[in-house]
Each structure stands twice: as C-alpha cells, then as structure tokens.
C-alpha positions in Angstrom: 27.2 -46.7 -73.4 29.1 -47.7 -70.3 31.5 -44.7 -70.3 28.8 -42.0 -70.0 27.3 -43.9 -67.0 30.7 -44.2 -65.3 31.2 -40.4 -65.9 27.8 -39.7 -64.4 28.5 -41.8 -61.3 31.9 -40.2 -60.9 30.4 -36.7 -61.2 27.7 -37.6 -58.6 30.4 -39.0 -56.3 32.5 -35.9 -56.6 29.5 -33.6 -55.9 28.5 -35.7 -52.9 32.0 -35.5 -51.5 32.1 -31.8 -52.0 28.7 -31.2 -50.3 29.7 -33.5 -47.4 33.0 -31.7 -46.8 31.6 -28.2 -47.1 29.1 -28.9 -44.3 30.6 -27.8 -41.0 30.1 -29.4 -37.7 29.5 -26.7 -35.0 31.7 -27.1 -31.9 29.8 -28.9 -29.1 27.0 -30.1 -31.4 26.7 -33.3 -33.4 24.7 -31.7 -36.3 25.9 -30.7 -39.7 24.3 -27.7 -41.4 23.9 -27.2 -45.1 23.3 -23.4 -44.5 26.2 -21.1 -43.8 26.6 -19.4 -40.5 25.7 -16.1 -42.1 22.5 -17.5 -43.4 21.6 -19.1 -40.0 22.4 -16.0 -38.0 20.5 -13.6 -40.3 17.3 -13.5 -38.5 15.4 -11.9 -35.6 16.3 -13.3 -32.2 14.6 -12.8 -28.8 16.6 -13.1 -25.6 15.3 -16.2 -23.7 17.6 -16.2 -20.8 21.0 -15.2 -19.5 22.9 -18.4 -18.6 25.0 -18.1 -15.4 23.1 -15.2 -14.0 20.6 -16.6 -11.4 17.7 -14.5 -10.3 19.0 -11.3 -11.9 16.3 -8.6 -11.3 17.7 -6.6 -14.2 16.8 -9.4 -16.7 13.3 -10.1 -15.2 12.0 -6.9 -16.6 14.1 -6.6 -19.7 13.3 -7.8 -23.2 16.0 -7.9 -25.9 15.4 -8.3 -29.6 18.4 -8.8 -31.8 18.2 -8.7 -35.6 21.0 -9.6 -38.0 20.6 -8.9 -41.7 22.4 -10.9 -44.3 24.1 -7.8 -45.7 26.0 -7.2 -42.4 23.7 -4.8 -40.5 22.2 -5.4 -37.0 19.8 -3.8 -34.6 19.7 -4.6 -30.9 16.6 -3.3 -29.1 16.5 -3.5 -25.3 13.2 -2.7 -23.6 13.0 -2.4 -19.8 10.0 -1.6 -17.6 10.5 0.2 -14.3 7.6 1.4 -12.1 5.3 0.9 -15.0 7.3 3.0 -17.5 8.8 1.3 -20.5 12.2 2.5 -21.7 13.7 1.4 -25.1 17.3 1.6 -26.2 18.2 0.9 -29.8 21.7 0.0 -31.0 22.4 -0.2 -34.8 25.4 -0.8 -36.8 27.4 -3.5 -38.7 28.3 -7.0 -37.8 31.0 -9.4 -39.0 32.5 -12.8 -38.1 36.1 -13.0 -36.9 38.4 -15.8 -36.0 37.2 -18.4 -38.4 33.6 -17.5 -37.7 33.8 -18.5 -34.0 33.2 -14.9 -32.9 31.0 -12.1 -34.0 31.8 -8.3 -33.7 29.1 -5.7 -33.5 30.3 -2.3 -34.5 28.1 0.8 -33.7 29.2 4.2 -34.8 28.7 6.8 -32.0 29.5 10.4 -32.6 32.8 9.9 -34.4 33.7 6.9 -32.3 33.2 3.3 -33.1 31.8 1.1 -30.3 32.8 -2.5 -30.7 31.3 -5.5 -28.8 32.7 -9.0 -29.4 30.8 -12.2 -28.6 32.0 -15.8 -28.9 29.4 -18.0 -30.6 28.7 -20.9 -28.3 25.8 -22.3 -30.3 24.1 -21.4 -33.6 21.3 -23.6 -34.9 18.3 -22.7 -37.0 16.3 -21.7 -33.9 18.9 -21.1 -31.1 21.8 -18.7 -30.7 24.0 -18.6 -27.6 26.6 -15.7 -27.3 29.3 -15.3 -24.7 30.3 -11.6 -24.3 34.0 -11.1 -24.6 34.5 -8.5 -21.9 36.7 -8.1 -18.9 33.8 -7.6 -16.5 31.8 -10.7 -17.6 32.2 -13.9 -15.7 33.4 -16.9 -17.7 30.0 -18.6 -17.9 27.7 -15.6 -18.4 26.2 -16.2 -21.8 23.1 -15.0 -23.5 20.6 -17.5 -25.1 18.4 -16.2 -27.9 15.6 -18.1 -29.6 14.1 -17.4 -33.0 11.5 -14.7 -32.7 
C-alpha cells in the first residue's frame, strides 16, 4: 500500500518540477507565464502610445490595430485622419519568432519582393505588448506600446 503512494507523490513531484521549469520569466518582468509567447501574442492589439516620441503630430491622428493569428499570419491596419479625411493602409503577411523568441519578424509579400520588418519584444503580457523596431533610422528608445483591443 505504501509503494503506490510513494510512486504517486514522486510522479506529482516530477510533474510540478516540469511545469515550474517550463514556465519562462520574461526579461525585465518578475512574472512567470504558463502560456507560451505564441499564445500570448496571438490576439488583436491596439497602439496605445509610442514611447520616446514626445508630441509627435503623426501619432496624434493615427490609429494602429495589429492582429497576430496563432497560425503565423498577421494584419497591421494603420488609419490616419488628415483634414477630415480618413486613410487606411493594410499590411498582411506572416510572422515568426527569431533569436530565442526575443524578436519577431513580420514578412509581407509585395509584388515578387518580400518586405521584412523586425521588432525586438520588450514586453509581452496577457494585455500589453511593447515592440522596439529594429531599423537603422529609429532611435534606441523609440518603442511601440500596444494594449489588448
């Protein structure tokens, strides 16, 4: 009778250890997440603010909605209003994580060319996403903060 109970406790201990070590701590945050990064990022996000760009008139009249699907597809919708006229630009393509899931690449096919944008993931929680564009013309602290839509 004692051996099955020991085996049960040993099995529960092993499962607990496996769950604990499979949960990853995100850099800069003290939280551990049971859900994978792909599951957390697969959602619809709305641009809340651009960190590092103070009083940017371009962002005051711009709305951005970013949608990641779990199967690796994305849509990026930018809507601007100028002189009362709304203009919308839609980008669609595929996304993937690179460099140990610390960066995300958005690939958009455009007339036989592949446009690639790379972003470093600064923060990813269940309701907040902060991306840092990896481009030569972006200042080091210019990041985009998205909130769950």
